[in-house]
C-alpha positions as CSV (number, residue, x, y, z in Angstrom):
1,M,-64.7,-12.5,-44.7
2,A,-61.2,-12.3,-45.8
3,K,-58.6,-14.4,-44.3
4,P,-57.3,-13.0,-41.0
5,K,-53.9,-11.3,-40.9
6,T,-53.5,-11.2,-37.2
7,Y,-54.3,-13.4,-34.2
8,E,-56.7,-10.9,-32.7
9,E,-58.5,-10.5,-36.1
10,A,-59.0,-14.3,-36.3
11,L,-60.5,-14.4,-32.8
12,E,-63.0,-11.7,-33.8
13,Q,-63.9,-13.5,-37.1
14,V,-64.5,-16.8,-35.1
15,E,-66.8,-15.1,-32.7
16,T,-68.7,-13.7,-35.6
17,N,-68.8,-16.9,-37.4
18,K,-70.2,-18.7,-34.2
19,E,-73.0,-16.3,-34.1
20,S,-74.0,-16.6,-37.7
21,L,-73.6,-20.3,-37.6
22,K,-76.0,-20.4,-34.5
23,E,-78.5,-18.4,-36.3
24,A,-78.5,-20.4,-39.5
25,K,-79.0,-23.6,-37.4
26,N,-81.9,-22.1,-35.8
27,E,-83.4,-20.9,-39.1
28,L,-83.0,-24.4,-40.4
29,R,-84.5,-26.0,-37.4
30,E,-87.4,-23.6,-37.4
31,F,-88.0,-24.3,-41.0
32,M,-87.9,-28.1,-40.5
33,I,-90.4,-27.8,-37.5
34,E,-92.7,-25.4,-39.5
35,N,-92.9,-27.8,-42.5
36,K,-92.7,-31.1,-40.5
37,I,-89.5,-32.3,-42.1
38,K,-87.7,-35.1,-40.5
39,K,-84.0,-34.8,-39.7
40,D,-82.7,-37.4,-42.3
41,K,-85.4,-37.0,-45.1
42,A,-85.5,-34.3,-47.7
43,P,-88.9,-32.9,-48.5
44,E,-90.9,-34.1,-51.6
45,D,-92.1,-30.5,-52.6
46,P,-89.6,-29.0,-55.0
47,K,-90.1,-25.5,-53.4
48,L,-89.5,-26.9,-50.0
49,A,-86.6,-28.9,-51.2
50,A,-85.0,-26.0,-52.7
51,K,-85.2,-23.9,-49.6
52,F,-84.2,-26.7,-47.3
53,T,-81.1,-27.3,-49.7
54,K,-80.3,-23.7,-49.5
55,L,-80.5,-23.5,-45.6
56,S,-78.5,-26.8,-45.2
57,E,-75.7,-25.5,-47.6
58,K,-75.5,-22.2,-45.7
59,V,-75.0,-24.2,-42.4
60,D,-72.3,-26.4,-44.1
61,A,-70.5,-23.5,-45.5
62,L,-70.3,-21.7,-42.1
63,R,-69.1,-25.0,-40.5
64,E,-66.3,-25.2,-43.1
65,K,-65.5,-21.6,-42.5
66,S,-65.2,-22.2,-38.8
67,E,-62.8,-25.1,-39.3
68,E,-60.6,-22.7,-41.6
69,L,-60.7,-20.1,-38.9
70,K,-59.5,-22.5,-36.4
71,E,-56.7,-23.6,-38.4
72,A,-55.8,-19.9,-39.1
73,I,-55.9,-19.4,-35.2
74,K,-53.2,-22.2,-34.7
75,E,-51.0,-20.7,-37.3
76,L,-51.3,-17.1,-36.1
77,K,-51.0,-17.8,-32.4
78,P,-47.9,-16.2,-30.9
79,H,-45.5,-18.9,-29.5
80,K,-44.2,-18.6,-26.1
81,E,-40.5,-18.9,-25.5
82,R,-39.8,-21.4,-22.8
83,E,-37.9,-20.1,-19.7
84,T,-35.0,-22.4,-18.5
85,K,-33.8,-22.7,-14.9
86,Y,-30.2,-22.7,-16.0
87,E,-28.0,-20.3,-17.9
88,Y,-26.0,-22.6,-20.3
89,P,-22.7,-21.7,-21.9
90,E,-22.7,-21.2,-25.6
91,G,-22.5,-24.3,-28.1
92,M,-23.5,-27.0,-25.6
93,T,-25.1,-30.1,-26.9
94,D,-28.0,-31.9,-25.3
95,K,-25.7,-34.4,-23.5
96,E,-23.6,-31.7,-22.2
97,K,-26.6,-29.7,-21.0
98,K,-27.9,-32.7,-19.2
99,K,-24.6,-33.1,-17.3
100,F,-24.5,-29.4,-16.7
101,R,-27.9,-29.6,-15.0
102,A,-26.9,-32.6,-12.9
103,K,-23.8,-30.9,-11.7
104,Q,-25.8,-27.8,-10.8
105,R,-28.3,-29.8,-8.9
106,R,-25.6,-31.7,-6.9
107,E,-23.9,-28.4,-5.9
108,K,-27.3,-26.9,-4.8
109,N,-28.2,-29.9,-2.7
110,K,-24.6,-30.4,-1.3
111,P,-24.7,-30.1,2.6
112,V,-22.9,-27.0,3.8
113,K,-20.1,-27.9,6.2
114,E,-19.4,-25.6,8.9
115,E,-15.8,-25.2,9.8
116,K,-14.8,-25.6,13.4
117,P,-11.9,-23.8,14.7
118,A,-8.6,-25.7,15.1
119,P,-7.8,-26.5,18.8
120,E,-5.1,-24.3,20.2
121,K,-2.1,-25.8,22.0
122,G,-2.0,-24.8,25.6
123,G,-4.3,-23.6,28.3
124,D,-7.9,-23.9,26.8
125,A,-9.6,-26.7,28.9
126,T,-12.5,-27.1,26.5
127,S,-10.6,-27.3,23.3
128,A,-7.9,-29.7,24.6
129,K,-8.4,-33.4,24.6
130,K,-9.3,-35.1,27.9
131,P,-6.6,-37.2,29.3
132,L,-7.2,-41.0,29.3
133,K,-8.3,-42.6,32.5
134,K,-5.5,-44.5,34.2
135,K,-6.2,-48.0,35.0
136,T,-6.5,-48.6,38.6
137,E,-4.9,-51.7,40.0
138,T,-7.0,-53.9,42.3
139,E,-5.6,-55.7,45.1
140,D,-6.2,-59.3,45.5
């Protein structure tokens, strides 16, 4: 397998490598069961040892290849551009952007004041001020 040139190609190679690694592991496991070889011990028979070594190296090579493909995927993965909530003017520094965002949030959360019409001078009873109550004198 050649080194992948695109992200999709790398994904395809990872899938095929997974399948071949799975097959190689099964083959090694079956060989060990068939010849009664324990996990950490190498067989004493030179013929079995050669085949065991060959199968083990195949599994190791496929594991290394899968690691290389993971790295290739990381390199080839398309990066997403982050969307921002604010449209900044050109040439702002980080501190200026922070101040800009704070100002925008303040303006957004500012309560909207409804303007009341000014009272008219004259005859409208509801808009005119009520006269003060006069003190009533009490007789002693």
